[in-house]
C-alpha angles and dihedrals in degrees: 000000000000125000094259092054090047092051090048094050090047090053090048090051096047100038118010098194095047091043093049092051088054091045090055092045093051100040108026095093093050092047091049093046091051093048093045092053095048096041100036091217128099092204093050091046090055093048094044090046091056090048089050094054093042089055091045092053092047090051093046091054089062095046123095118237089253092055091048089053091055095051123117093214100198097047090042093052092046089052090054092044092050091049092048090051092048091050089049091051091050093052097038091092088073094046131066117256117258116266091223112089122208091245091056093046092055090062092057097038110123107245121186094196120116125287134329094271092066091042091054091049093052099036093087092048091049092050091051092048094049090050091049091049091055090055093058120099112261099255093048093044092051092047094048093047094047092049105036105024102032094029097225121167119248091247093053090047091051090051092047092049096038096234138105121284090244091058091051091050090050092049091051091047094049091045092052090047091052090047089054090052092048094046095045106038092172090063091051091052091047090050091053092051094049096047 
């Protein structure tokens, strides 16, 4: 655990409300980015992010200070976020689909990269990538987003998903392979012909 995570868990153990405010400040953007990439909708990501932090706070209230000190906050929050998203997907059959499409959300996504020229040049690539991510199976999408968008380590991902590190590596690898096939359809057709 790094120094920042240790300081955060110490704050959570000593003063839950103050520590939770810091937890949200430090990890809200990563949780939102994860939820946006797996859901494909900015509005859904915001709603699911609020639900994630609400569930996290409720859970923290029941934890002893010792248990709060032992938390790995990022992996723990990503576990909650992944479960919130899975629950949302399971119940989405009974709810109407969001009116915001992934392509539309990309245009309003806050990007801290340099100027509008570079943003315009990469906007089309980002839209294609977001669309390709939404085509991945759930377990591969979650793994790819945790690793390459959020930047989690394989061990943190394994803890968040409750599976071995090797399984997480395989999911990321398969997800990247499927993304390559989606993003380069000519290569997929060629692969089918040569098999």
